[in-house]
GUSE-715512 format. One line per 10 residues: number of its first residue (from 1); for each residue x, y, z of N, C-alpha, C. Coordinates in Angstrom, 1 decimal. Each point is the difference from the previous one (the first is absolute). Example, Ala and Ser with C-alpha at 12.3 -4.5 7.8 and 13.67 -1.06 7.14 Angstrom:
<nodes>
1	13.2 -5.7 7.8 -0.9 1.2 0.0 0.9 1.2 0.0 | -0.4 1.1 -0.7 0.9 1.1 0.0 -0.8 1.1 0.8
</nodes>
This chain:
<nodes>
1	143.7 226.4 93.7 1.2 -0.8 0.1 1.1 0.5 1.0 | 0.5 -0.7 0.9 0.8 0.6 0.9 1.4 -0.5 -0.3 | 1.0 0.1 0.8 1.3 -0.3 0.0 0.3 -1.3 -0.3 | 1.1 -0.6 -0.6 0.3 -1.1 -0.4 0.0 -1.1 1.2 | -0.4 -1.2 -0.3 0.0 -0.9 1.2 1.0 -0.1 0.9 | 1.3 0.2 -0.6 1.2 -0.1 0.9 0.4 1.3 0.7 | -1.0 1.0 -0.2 0.2 1.2 0.9 0.8 1.1 -0.4 | 0.8 -0.6 -1.3 1.1 1.2 -0.5 -0.7 0.9 -0.8 | 0.7 1.1 0.0 -0.8 0.9 -0.9 0.3 -0.3 -1.7 | -0.9 0.7 -0.7 0.2 -0.3 -1.5 1.0 1.1 -0.3
11	1.2 -0.5 -0.5 1.1 0.8 -0.5 -0.3 0.3 -1.5 | 0.3 1.5 -0.2 -0.3 0.5 -1.4 1.3 0.7 -0.5 | 0.3 -0.1 -1.1 1.0 0.8 -0.9 -0.7 0.8 -1.0 | 0.1 1.3 0.1 -0.7 0.9 -0.9 1.0 0.5 -1.2 | -0.4 -0.1 -1.4 0.9 0.2 -1.0 -0.8 0.9 -0.9 | 0.6 1.3 0.0 -0.7 1.1 -0.9 0.9 1.1 -0.3 | 0.3 0.6 -1.2 1.0 1.0 -0.2 -0.7 1.4 0.5 | -1.3 -0.1 0.4 -0.3 1.5 0.6 0.0 -0.1 1.3 | 0.8 0.9 0.7 0.1 0.0 1.7 -1.4 0.4 0.6 | -0.7 0.8 -0.7 -1.3 0.1 0.6 -1.0 -1.0 0.2
21	0.2 -0.8 -1.1 -0.8 -1.3 -0.1 0.4 -0.9 1.2 | 1.4 -0.2 0.0 0.5 -1.0 1.2 -0.4 0.8 1.1 | 0.1 1.3 0.4 -0.3 0.3 1.3 -1.5 -0.2 0.2 | -1.0 0.1 -1.1 -1.3 0.0 0.5 -0.3 -1.6 0.1 | 0.7 -0.8 -0.6 -0.5 -1.5 0.2 0.8 -0.4 1.4 | 1.1 0.6 0.2 0.6 -0.4 1.5 -0.9 0.6 1.1 | -0.4 1.2 -0.1 -1.0 0.5 1.0 -1.3 -0.8 0.2 | -0.6 -0.6 -1.2 -1.2 -0.6 0.0 0.1 -1.4 0.8 | 1.1 -0.6 -0.4 0.4 -1.2 0.5 0.5 -0.1 1.4 | 0.5 1.3 0.4 0.5 0.1 1.3 -1.2 0.0 1.0
31	-1.0 0.3 -0.4 -1.4 0.2 0.8 -0.6 -1.5 0.5 | 0.6 -1.1 -0.7 -0.5 -1.2 0.2 1.1 -0.8 1.1 | -0.7 -0.5 0.9 0.8 -0.4 1.2 0.8 -1.4 -0.4 | -0.7 -0.7 -1.1 0.8 -1.2 -0.4 0.6 0.1 -1.2 | 0.4 1.2 -0.4 0.8 0.0 -1.2 1.2 0.8 0.3 | 1.1 -0.2 -0.6 1.4 0.8 0.2 0.5 0.3 -1.3 | 0.4 1.2 -0.2 0.6 0.4 -1.5 1.8 -0.1 0.6 | 0.6 -1.2 -0.6 1.2 -0.1 0.4 1.1 0.7 -1.1 | -0.6 0.6 -1.0 0.9 0.6 -0.9 -0.5 0.8 -1.1 | 0.8 0.9 -0.7 -0.7 0.6 -1.4 1.1 0.1 -0.9
41	-0.2 -0.2 -1.2 0.8 0.0 -1.2 -0.8 1.0 -1.1 | 1.0 0.8 -0.6 -0.3 0.7 -1.1 0.2 -0.5 -1.4 | 0.5 -1.3 0.0 0.2 -0.5 -1.4 0.0 -1.6 0.2 | -0.4 -0.7 -1.0 0.1 -1.5 0.0 1.4 -0.5 0.2 | 1.2 0.6 -0.3 1.1 -0.5 0.2 0.4 0.2 1.5 | -0.7 0.8 1.0 0.2 -0.2 1.3 -0.6 -1.1 0.7 | -1.0 -0.6 -0.8 -0.9 -1.1 0.8 0.8 -1.2 0.5 | 0.8 -0.7 -0.8 0.7 -1.2 0.5 0.7 0.0 1.2 | 0.9 1.1 0.1 0.8 0.0 1.2 -1.1 0.2 1.2 | -0.8 0.9 -0.1 -1.1 0.5 1.2 -0.9 -1.3 0.3
51	-0.3 -1.0 -0.9 -0.7 -1.1 0.0 0.9 -0.9 0.9 | 1.1 0.0 -0.4 1.0 -1.0 0.7 0.4 0.4 1.4 | 0.0 1.5 0.2 0.0 0.3 1.4 -1.0 0.0 0.9 | -1.2 0.3 -0.5 -1.0 0.2 1.0 -1.2 -1.1 -0.2 | 0.1 -1.0 -1.0 -0.8 -1.1 -0.1 -1.5 0.4 0.2 | -0.6 1.2 -1.0 -1.3 0.1 0.3 -0.9 -1.0 -0.6 | -1.1 0.1 0.5 -1.2 -1.1 -0.3 -0.5 0.5 -1.3 | -0.2 1.3 -0.1 -0.7 0.7 -1.1 0.9 1.0 -0.6 | -0.1 0.3 -1.3 0.9 1.0 -0.7 -1.4 0.7 -0.8 | 0.0 1.4 0.3 -0.9 0.9 -0.8 1.0 0.5 -1.2
61	-0.3 -0.3 -1.1 0.9 0.2 -1.2 -0.7 1.1 -1.1 | 0.7 1.1 0.1 -0.6 0.9 -1.1 0.4 -0.8 -1.5 | -1.0 0.2 -0.9 0.5 -0.7 -1.2 0.7 0.9 -0.9 | -0.1 1.1 0.0 1.0 1.0 -0.7 0.9 0.9 0.7 | 1.3 -0.4 -0.2 0.9 0.7 0.6 1.1 0.5 -1.1 | 0.8 1.0 0.1 1.1 0.3 -1.2 1.2 -0.7 0.0 | 0.4 -0.9 1.1 1.0 -0.7 -0.3 -0.3 -1.5 -0.3 | -0.2 -0.9 1.1 -0.3 -1.5 0.0 -1.5 0.1 0.1 | -0.8 -0.3 -0.9 -1.5 0.2 0.3 -0.5 -1.1 0.8 | -1.4 0.0 0.6 -0.5 -0.9 0.9 -0.3 -1.3 -0.5
71	-0.2 0.0 -1.5 0.2 -1.3 -0.6 1.0 -0.9 0.0 | 1.1 0.6 -0.3 1.3 -0.7 -0.1 0.3 -0.4 1.6 | -0.1 0.8 0.9 0.2 -0.2 1.4 -1.1 -1.1 0.5 | -1.2 -0.1 -0.2 -0.9 -1.0 0.2 0.5 -1.4 -0.5 | 0.4 0.0 -1.5 0.3 -1.4 -0.4 1.5 -0.4 0.5 | 1.0 0.9 0.4 1.1 -0.2 0.8 -0.4 -0.9 1.5 | -0.7 0.7 0.5 -0.5 -0.3 1.4 -0.7 -1.5 0.0 | -0.9 -0.1 -0.9 -0.7 -1.2 0.0 0.8 -1.4 -0.5 | 1.3 0.5 -0.5 0.9 -1.2 -0.5 0.7 -0.4 1.4 | 0.0 0.8 0.9 0.8 -0.5 1.2 -0.6 -0.9 0.9
81	0.8 -0.6 1.0 -0.8 -1.0 0.8 -0.6 0.7 1.2 | -1.4 -0.4 0.5 -0.7 0.4 0.9 -0.1 1.5 0.0 | -0.6 0.6 -1.4 -0.1 1.3 -0.4 -1.1 0.7 0.7 | 0.0 1.1 0.4 -1.2 0.7 0.6 -1.2 0.1 -0.8 | -1.1 0.3 0.5 -1.2 0.3 -1.0 0.2 1.4 -0.6 | -0.2 0.2 -1.2 0.2 1.2 -0.7 -1.5 0.7 -0.4 | -0.2 1.0 0.4 -1.3 0.8 -0.4 0.5 1.3 -0.9 | -0.6 -0.1 -1.2 0.3 1.1 -0.9 -0.6 1.3 0.2 | 0.5 1.2 0.0 -0.7 1.1 0.0 0.0 0.8 -1.4 | -1.1 0.4 -0.3 -0.3 0.7 -1.2 -0.9 1.0 -0.1
91	-0.2 0.8 -1.0 -0.9 1.0 -0.1 -1.2 -0.1 -1.1 | 0.6 -1.3 -0.6 -0.9 -0.4 -1.3 -0.9 -1.2 0.3 | -1.4 -0.2 -0.3 -0.7 -1.2 0.3 0.5 -1.1 -0.9 | 0.1 0.4 -1.3 0.5 -0.9 -0.9 1.4 0.3 -0.7 | 1.1 -0.9 0.5 1.3 0.3 -0.2 0.7 -1.2 -0.4 | 0.7 0.0 -1.1 0.7 -1.0 -0.5 1.1 -0.5 0.9 | 0.6 0.9 0.5 1.1 -0.3 1.1 -0.5 -0.8 1.2 | -1.1 0.4 0.5 -0.8 -0.6 1.1 -0.3 -1.4 -0.3 | -0.5 -0.3 -1.1 -0.4 -1.4 -0.7 1.3 -0.8 0.1 | 1.1 0.4 -0.3 1.2 -0.6 -0.1 0.4 -0.2 1.3
101	-0.1 0.6 1.0 0.6 0.0 1.3 -0.9 -1.1 0.5 | -1.3 0.0 -0.3 -0.9 -1.0 0.6 0.3 -1.3 -0.4 | 0.4 -0.1 -1.3 0.5 -1.3 -0.6 1.3 -0.5 0.4 | 0.8 0.9 0.6 1.4 -0.3 0.7 -0.4 -0.4 1.4 | -1.1 0.3 0.6 -0.2 -0.4 1.3 -0.3 0.8 1.2 | -0.5 1.2 -0.6 -0.3 1.1 1.1 -1.4 -0.4 0.4 | -0.3 0.2 1.3 -1.3 -0.5 0.6 -1.1 1.0 -0.2 | 0.3 1.0 -0.7 -1.2 0.9 -0.5 0.4 1.3 -0.1 | -1.0 1.1 -0.4 0.6 1.4 -0.2 -0.8 0.7 0.7 | 0.3 1.4 0.4 -0.7 0.8 0.6 0.3 1.4 -0.7
111	-1.3 0.8 -0.2 0.2 1.4 -0.6 0.6 1.1 1.2 | 0.6 0.8 -0.5 0.9 1.0 0.9 -1.1 0.8 0.9 | -1.4 0.2 -0.7 -0.9 0.6 0.9 -0.9 -0.7 0.9 | 0.4 -1.1 0.2 -0.7 -0.9 1.0 -0.1 0.6 1.4 | -1.3 -0.4 0.5 -0.4 0.5 1.3 1.0 -0.6 1.0 | 0.4 0.7 1.1 0.9 -0.3 1.0 -0.5 -1.5 0.7 | -1.3 0.1 0.2 -0.3 -1.3 0.8 0.1 -1.2 -1.0 | -0.3 0.3 -1.3 0.0 -1.2 -0.9 1.5 -0.3 -0.2 | 0.9 0.8 -0.1 1.4 -0.2 0.0 0.4 -1.0 1.1 | -0.3 0.4 1.2 0.4 -0.8 1.3 -0.7 -1.5 -0.2
121	-1.2 -0.1 -0.4 -0.8 -1.2 -0.1 0.7 -0.9 -1.1 | 0.6 0.6 -1.2 0.7 -0.7 -1.1 1.2 -0.6 0.4 | 0.8 0.8 0.9 1.2 -0.4 0.6 -0.2 -1.3 0.8 | -0.8 0.1 0.8 -0.5 -1.1 0.9 -0.5 -1.2 -0.7 | -0.7 0.2 -1.0 -0.5 -1.2 -0.8 1.2 -0.7 -0.8 | 0.9 0.7 -0.6 0.9 -0.4 -0.7 1.1 -0.8 0.8 | 0.3 0.6 1.3 0.8 -0.7 1.2 -0.7 -1.5 0.3 | -1.2 0.1 -0.1 -0.6 -1.3 0.4 -0.1 -1.0 -1.2 | 0.4 0.4 -1.1 0.1 -1.1 -1.1 -1.1 0.2 -0.9 | -0.8 1.2 -0.1 -1.1 0.1 -0.6 0.2 1.1 -1.0
131	-0.5 -0.4 -1.3 0.4 0.9 -1.3 -1.1 1.3 0.2 | 0.4 1.1 -0.4 -0.9 1.2 0.0 -0.4 0.4 -1.3 | -0.1 -1.0 -0.9 -0.4 0.5 -1.2 -1.3 -0.8 -0.5 | -1.2 0.8 -0.1 -1.2 -0.9 -0.4 0.0 -0.4 -1.3 | -0.8 -1.2 -0.3 -0.1 -0.5 -1.4 -0.6 0.9 -1.0 | -0.8 1.0 0.5 -0.3 1.0 -1.0 1.0 1.1 -0.5 | 0.9 0.3 1.1 1.0 1.0 -0.5 1.1 -0.7 -0.6 | 0.3 -1.4 0.2 0.8 -0.9 -0.9 -0.6 -0.1 -1.7 | -1.2 -0.1 -0.1 -0.6 -0.1 -1.0 0.1 1.3 -0.8 | -0.1 1.1 0.7 0.0 1.3 -0.6 1.5 0.3 -0.5
141	1.0 -0.4 0.7 1.1 0.3 -0.4 0.4 -0.8 -1.1 | -0.4 -1.3 -0.2 0.4 -0.6 -1.1 -0.7 0.2 -1.3 | -1.2 0.5 0.2 -0.8 0.5 -1.1 0.4 1.3 -0.5 | 0.6 1.0 0.9 0.4 1.2 -0.5 1.4 0.3 -0.3 | 0.8 -1.0 0.3 1.6 0.1 -0.2 0.3 -1.0 -1.0 | 0.5 0.3 -1.0 0.8 -0.9 -1.0 1.4 0.1 0.0 | 0.4 -1.0 0.6 1.6 -0.1 0.3 0.6 -1.1 -0.9 | -0.7 -0.3 -1.0 0.5 -0.9 -1.0 0.1 -1.4 0.4 | 0.2 -1.0 -1.2 0.3 -1.4 0.5 -1.2 -0.7 0.6 | -1.2 0.5 -0.3 -1.3 -0.8 0.5 -0.2 -1.3 -0.5
151	0.4 -0.3 -1.3 -0.2 -1.5 -0.3 1.0 -0.8 0.6 | 1.3 0.5 0.1 1.1 -0.8 0.6 -0.2 -0.3 1.6 | -0.8 1.1 0.5 -0.4 -0.4 1.6 -0.9 -0.9 0.1 | -1.1 0.1 -1.0 -1.0 -0.8 0.2 0.3 -1.6 -0.2 | 1.1 -0.1 -1.0 0.4 -1.5 -0.2 0.6 -0.4 1.3 | 1.0 1.1 0.6 0.8 -0.3 1.0 -0.9 -0.5 1.1 | -1.2 0.8 0.3 -0.7 -0.2 1.1 -0.8 -1.4 0.0 | -0.4 -0.4 -1.2 -0.6 -1.2 -0.3 0.8 -1.1 0.3 | 1.2 0.3 -0.5 1.0 -1.2 0.3 0.3 -0.2 1.5 | 0.2 1.1 0.7 0.3 -0.1 1.4 -1.3 -0.6 0.7
161	-1.2 0.4 -0.2 -1.1 -0.3 0.7 -0.2 -1.6 -0.3 | 0.5 -0.5 -1.0 -0.2 -1.4 -0.5 0.8 -0.8 1.1 | 0.8 0.5 0.8 0.7 -0.7 1.0 -0.8 -0.3 1.2 | -1.1 0.6 0.1 -0.7 -0.3 1.2 -1.1 -1.1 -0.3 | -0.4 -0.7 1.3 -1.1 -0.9 0.0 -1.1 0.7 -0.2 | -1.2 -0.7 -0.3 -1.3 0.6 -0.3 -0.4 0.9 1.2 | 0.2 -0.7 1.3 -0.6 0.8 1.1 0.9 1.2 0.1 | 1.3 0.1 -0.1 0.8 1.1 0.3 -0.2 1.0 -1.1 | -0.6 -0.4 -1.2 -0.3 1.1 -1.0 -1.4 0.6 0.5 | -0.9 -0.9 0.6 -1.1 0.8 0.4 0.3 1.1 1.1
171	0.9 -0.4 1.0 0.6 0.9 0.9 0.6 1.1 -0.6 | 0.7 -0.1 -1.1 0.8 1.2 -0.6 -1.1 0.8 -0.6 | -1.0 -0.4 -0.8 -1.2 0.7 -0.7 -0.7 0.9 1.4 | -0.1 -0.6 1.0 -0.8 0.6 1.1 1.0 1.1 0.6 | 1.4 -0.3 0.1 0.9 1.2 0.4 -0.2 1.2 -1.0 | 0.1 -0.4 -1.3 -0.3 1.0 -1.0 -1.3 0.8 0.0 | -0.9 -0.5 0.7 -1.4 0.8 0.0 0.0 0.8 1.3 | 1.4 -0.1 0.7 -0.1 0.8 1.3 -0.5 -0.7 1.2 | -0.3 -1.0 -0.2 -0.8 -0.8 1.3 1.2 -0.4 1.3 | -0.6 0.3 1.2 0.8 -0.5 1.1 0.1 -1.4 0.2
181	1.0 -0.6 0.8 0.2 -1.1 0.4 -1.4 -0.5 0.5 | -0.6 0.6 0.8 -1.4 -0.5 0.7 -1.1 0.0 -1.3 | 0.0 0.9 -0.8 -0.9 -0.1 -1.3 0.4 -1.2 -0.7 | 1.2 -0.1 -0.3 0.3 -1.2 -0.9 -0.4 -1.4 0.6 | 0.3 0.0 1.4 -0.3 -1.1 0.7 -1.6 -0.5 -0.2 | -1.0 1.0 0.3 -1.4 0.0 -0.1 -0.3 -0.6 -1.2 | 0.7 0.9 -1.3 -0.5 -0.4 -1.4 0.4 -1.4 -0.6 | 1.2 -0.4 0.7 0.6 -1.2 -0.5 -0.1 -1.1 1.0 | -0.8 0.1 1.2 0.0 -0.9 1.1 1.2 -0.6 0.5 | 0.8 0.9 0.3 1.3 -0.2 0.7 0.1 0.7 1.3
191	0.8 -0.4 0.9 0.5 0.5 1.3 0.8 1.3 -0.5 | 0.1 1.1 0.8 0.8 1.0 -0.3 1.6 -0.4 0.1 | 0.3 -0.9 1.0 1.7 -0.6 -0.2 0.1 -0.7 -1.2 | -1.1 -0.7 -0.6 0.3 -0.5 -1.2 0.1 0.7 -1.2 | -0.9 1.0 -0.1 0.4 1.2 -0.9 1.3 0.7 0.0 | 0.5 0.3 1.2 1.2 0.6 0.2 1.2 -1.2 -0.5 | -0.3 -1.2 0.2 0.9 -0.8 -0.5 0.2 -0.3 -1.5 | -1.2 0.3 -0.6 -0.2 -0.1 -1.4 0.9 1.4 -0.8 | -0.4 1.2 0.8 0.7 1.2 -0.5 1.5 0.0 0.1 | 0.4 -0.6 1.0 1.4 -0.2 0.2 0.8 -0.8 -1.0
201	-1.0 -1.2 -0.4 0.8 -0.8 -1.0 -0.3 0.8 -1.3 | -0.8 0.7 -0.2 -0.3 0.7 -1.2 1.3 0.9 -0.3 | 0.3 0.6 1.2 1.1 1.1 -0.2 1.3 -0.7 -0.1 | 0.1 -1.1 0.4 1.2 -0.7 -0.1 0.2 -0.5 -1.3 | -1.1 -0.6 -0.7 0.0 -0.7 -1.4 0.1 1.0 -1.0 | -0.3 1.1 0.2 -0.1 1.0 -0.9 1.1 1.0 0.2 | 0.7 0.0 0.9 1.3 0.8 0.5 -0.5 1.3 0.1 | -1.0 0.4 0.7 -0.6 1.4 0.2 0.2 0.3 1.5 | 0.0 1.2 0.2 0.1 0.8 1.3 -1.3 0.0 0.7 | -1.1 0.3 -0.7 -1.4 0.4 1.0 -1.0 -0.3 -0.9
211	-1.2 0.4 0.5 -1.3 -0.3 -0.5 -0.3 1.1 -1.1 | 0.6 1.0 -0.1 -0.1 1.0 -1.0 0.5 -0.5 -1.3 | 1.2 -0.8 -0.1 0.6 -0.6 -1.0 -0.8 -1.1 -0.6 | -0.7 -0.7 1.1 -1.0 -1.1 -0.6 -1.1 0.6 -0.7 | -0.5 1.1 0.5 -1.3 0.5 -0.8 0.5 0.6 -1.3 | 1.1 0.6 -0.1 0.5 0.6 -1.3 0.1 -1.1 -1.0 | 0.7 -1.3 0.5 0.1 -1.2 -1.0 -1.3 -0.6 -0.3 | -0.8 0.1 0.8 -1.5 -0.5 -0.4 -0.5 0.7 -0.9 | -0.1 1.4 0.0 -0.4 1.1 -0.8 0.7 -0.2 -1.4 | 1.3 -0.3 0.0 0.8 -0.1 -1.3 -0.3 -1.1 -0.7
221	-0.3 -1.0 0.8 -0.5 -1.5 -0.7 -1.3 0.2 -0.7 | -0.9 1.0 0.6 -1.5 -0.1 -0.4 0.0 1.0 -1.2 | 1.0 0.8 -0.2 0.0 1.3 -0.9 -0.1 -0.6 -1.4
</nodes>
C-alpha cells in the first residue's frame, strides 16, 4: 500500500508514557516516506490539545498510563466530531481495557513488540479505513476477557441489529467474519459500491464508528 490518494502524508500522534517507546515508534515511522509523526504525548490528558493542534489521521495510544489512561482518552476522542483513527498499544494479547477501547471505537490494537514493517503496514491500513483486527483475534479477546455485563450486551446487540434490513444484517454478519467488501460482494452477489453503501447505512443506523464495532456487535448478539 502506498501513500494516500491525495498525496498527503499520513499524520500520526504517538501517546505513551515511556519516552523510549515514543522514540522507538517515532524512529520506525520516520523511515516511511508517506508517514509523518506530528507530535508525542506522555499522558492521555495531553491528547485533546495536540489533536486539535495537529489534526492527526491516526493516534497510536498506549492503553496503560499513570495519569489519564488510553481507554479514557480513546473514549473522549471518539465522542468528538471527525475524530482521528485510534490504534491501541498494549503488551497483552487479551486485555479487558483493549476490548473496551475497541467497543468505544478504536480501529484495532497492536502489541508493543510488533515488527517495524508490520507497524508501518498497520498505520497505512488504518489511514485507508481498514480495521487491523482479525476475527480470530476478536474472538480470542471476547472469549478470554470477562468484563461483565455479557447478558445486557447480548440483549442490546440484538435490539440494535433488529434495526437492520435482512440484507443489511447479512452484510453485518459478513463484516463480523472479517470479510472484505470484495469478498462480501462475491458472497452476496453485490457490486463493491453496493456493499460500501450497505456498510455506511449499517454504521449510521447503529450509530457506530467502524467495522470493528460492527463485528463486536455481531459477536455480542450471537453469544
